[in-house]
N, C-alpha and C positions, 0 to 999 in steps of 0.2 A: 504494500500500500504506500501511497505518497504521504509520508509523515514529515511534517515540518518541525524544526526546533528553532525557537526564537530566544536568542541570548545576545549579550553585548558586553564589552569591557566596562561600560558605564555602570553596570550593576555591581562591579567590584569597587567602585569609587564611593559608594555609600559606606563610609569608614566608621565603624562602630567599636573599634579597638578590640578588647577581649570580651565583649558582649557575646552571649551564646549565638545570636543571629549576626554572623560576620562573614566577610568575603571568603573565608576558608571553605565555607559550604559549597559555593559555586566552583571554587578551584578544585575541590575534591571530585565533584561531578565531572568537570572537564577532563581531569586526569583519567578517570575511570572510562569515560566514553572513548578517549584516545587509545587507552590500553586494550580495550575490547574490540576496537575496529568498528564501532557503531556509527561513527561520524560519516563514513562513506555511504551508509544506507539511509541517511537522513538528509532532508533538504534544509540547509541552514538559511535562516532568514534574519534580517537585521530589523530591530524595532524602530519606531519613531515615537517622539513624545506625544502624549495625548494632549488635545487642545482644551482650552477652558470650557468650551461647549460640551465636550465629552466628559470631562471630570465632573461637571455640574449636573450630569444626569443623576448622580448619587450625592455629591457633596455640595456644600454651599460655596458661593464665590468668596465670601469672607474667610471661610476655613481654608480654601486653596491659597489665598494670599497669606494667611497665618503660617502655613507650612513653608511657603517660600521665604517669607521675612525671617522666620525663626532660623532656617538653615543658613541664609546668607549673612545673618547678624552674628553668627558664631556661637549661638546657644549650644549647650551640651545635650539637651534633650527637648522633646516636644510633648507638652501636656503631662507626661509621666516619665520617670527615669527609665522605664522599659523601652521607650522610643528614643534611642540615641540619635544624635544629629551630627552631620558634617556639612561642609559648605556645598557638597554635591549631592546631598540627600534628595533635594527637591527634583533635580534633573533625573536622578535614578528612579524616583517614584513616578515621575511623569512617563518615563520610558517603560516602566513595568506595566502601567495601565495601558500605554500605547501598544505594547507588545501583545497584550490580550486582545485589544481591539483589532489589530492587524491580523492576528491569527484567526479570529472568528470570521472576519470578512473573507480571508483566503479560503477557509473551509466552506463557508456559505456559498461562495461563488465557484467552487469546484476546482480551485487550483491545488488544493491539498485535500486528502481524505480525512486527516486528523492532525493534531499538533500538540506539542508540549512546550510550555513557556518556562524556561529556566531563568527566573528573574528574582531579584530582591530589590527593595524590601517586599515582604509578603503583604497580604491585604485583608484577610477575612475578618479580622477584629476591628478594622477601621469603621467608625460610625460616621454618620452624615457630617458631623462637625467636631469630631474628636478622634485623636490618635490613641490607639490602644495596642498592647501586646505585640510590639515590634512592627505595627502596621500603620500606614499613613494614608494611602488611597486604597479603596477596596477594588482591586483589580478585576476580580471575577464578577462582582456586582456591576461594575461599569460595563463589562463585556455583555452581561445579560441584558442590561438596559439598552445597549446598542442593538442587540439582536431583536428585541421586542419593539423598540420605539423607532428605530431607523431602518431595519432590514425586514420588518414585517412578520417575524415569527410569533406565533400565537401560543406555543407551549414550549417552554425552556425548562429543563431539569438542571438544577445545581445539586451535585452530590459532594458533600464535604466529608472526607474521611481523615482529616487532621485530628490528632488526639484531643485538641482543644476545640470547644464549640465555636462555630463561626457566628458570633453574636452580631457583628456588623452586617453580614449578608442577610441573616434572618430578619433583622429589623428593617432593612431596606425594602423588603418585599412582603412583609407579613400581612399586608392588607390587599395583596394582589393574587388573582387566581391564574394568571398566565405564566407564572414562574413557580415551580414546585421546588422549595428548598428542603433538602434532606441532609441530616448530619448524624454520623455515628461517632461517638467520642467518649472519653472517660467521664464517669458520672460527675455532674457539676458540684456535688457536695464535697468532692475530693480533689478538684482541679480548677484552675483558672479557665475561663473568667466567671464561673459560677452561674452561667445560664445554660439552657439546653435541656430542661426537664421534659419528659415525655408529654406533660400537660400543655406545653407550649405548642399550639397547633395553628397559630395564625389568628387574625381578627377580621371582623367584618366580611368583605368579599373574599378575603384570603383565608377564612376559616377552613381548615383541612388541607391547606396547601403548604403547611410547615410540618415536617415530620422529624422528630428527634428520637434517637435511639441511644440513650446513655448506657454505658457499659461499666460493670464493676471493675475496680482495679484488679490487675493480674489476669483479665480475660485474654484469651489467646485465639489462634486461628480458627478452631472449631466453633468457638462462641461467636466470632464475627461472621463467619460464613453461614451459621444457622440464622442469625438475624438478617443477613443479606437475603437469603433464600426464602425465609418465611415471612418477613415483614417488609423489607425495602423493595425487593424486586416486584412483588405483586402490586405494590402501590405505584411503582414506576411504570409498569405495563398498563395499568389502568389509566394513568395520566397520558401515556402515549406521546412522549416528547418528540419534538421536531429537531431538537438540538440538545446536546448534553455538555455541560461544563463541570469539570472536576476541580475542586479545591484539594489538590494533591499534597497533603502533609504526610510525612513519613515518620513523625515523632511518636506514633503508636508502636514503633519497633521495640522489641524486647531489650535492645541495647541502648535505647535513647535515654539520656540523663534527666529529661525534664518531666517524665510522666511514668505511669505504672501499668502500661498495657504491654502484652507479650506477643505481639504479632511477629512472625518471621518474614524474611524477604519473600519466601514462597507464598506466604499468606497474603501479602499485598498483591502478588502476581495473580493469585486466584480471584481476589476481589476485582481487579481490573479485567480479567478474562470474562467474568460474568457481565461487567458493564459494557465491554466492547461488543459482546454478543447482543446485548440489549440494543446498543446503538445500531448495529447492523440490521436488527429486526424492525426497529421503529423509525429510524431516521437516516437510512443509507450510510450509517457509520459516522455521521457528523458528530465529532467530539473534540474538545480542546481541554487539556489539563494544564493547570497552573501550579507551580511550586509554592507551597505554603511552608510548613514547618519541617523539622528533621535536623537534629543537632549532633548526632554521632556521625562523623565524616564517613567512616567505612560503611555503616548501615545505610546512610542516606544515599551515597553514591551507588551502592549495590542495588538499592530499591529503584533508583531512577533508571539505571541501566536495564533492569528487568522490565520496568514500565515501558521504556522505549522499544525494547524487543517485542513486547506484546502489541504495542500500537502499530508497529510497522509490519507485523506478520501478515501474510496474505491469506485470507480465509479461503480463497478459491483453490489454493494449494494445500488446504488442510492444516495450515500452520498455526491458526489461532488456538 
């Protein structure tokens, strides 16, 4: 399949020092892809910065200016010490959002079958006017807004399997029925950001279009796959998405230092295999993954390499 990878050196210039979310994450991914020869099978794409019009599909203009001014003024962090700043953070964040937008347009218009965006900073915790949890602009939410508001899609699925609940993405769409937001994550009583209870199901027109599956600490592959097969996939098939976006966090890996879930690299691969099959059934394979968390370099890079292997596998040759 034609699988694109969107990444750029600008993402390394968001300098966070010894913060868990640092440039070493992408450097480890780049090394692994080179070592395994995956690059030759992927179509490398260069992102471009998102425009103000695109960012403000989710965020306010005032907040966008707040991010820019804070970064350029030399502040050490934005809104919370979790969100470290450098002078190039704003440019990196604009390009992260822009990479998601470019990827969904390329897939929607048939230039690619699917894509993976290896960007930082991540996005799923970013609220309309607040930075949270290492996130500044909500990359996946912006891409979903572009798909529905600019490209005419009526049913977009966002599946977030980062170990932390994607509070910002949920809140962006919890009153809408054209976007199904689903998250599987460590139970909010035991992990940041403390949202994502099963009772959170959306509001008003969006009631029933938010689906949260909190998992007990130390859950593993079998637990996740049981929830995927028995709870998530039936809901996804009923929704019948026209496009699938993945908030692809790999911090539910058993080796990750920031959480207590015990997924293996193979477990992540099994999750994606199911979702790719769903995409092939429902929407001609249209799917874009965006990097969110994952803080053990070896585990992260192995999971991303496996993820890309599955994305680019050709189902007509029985490779999926």
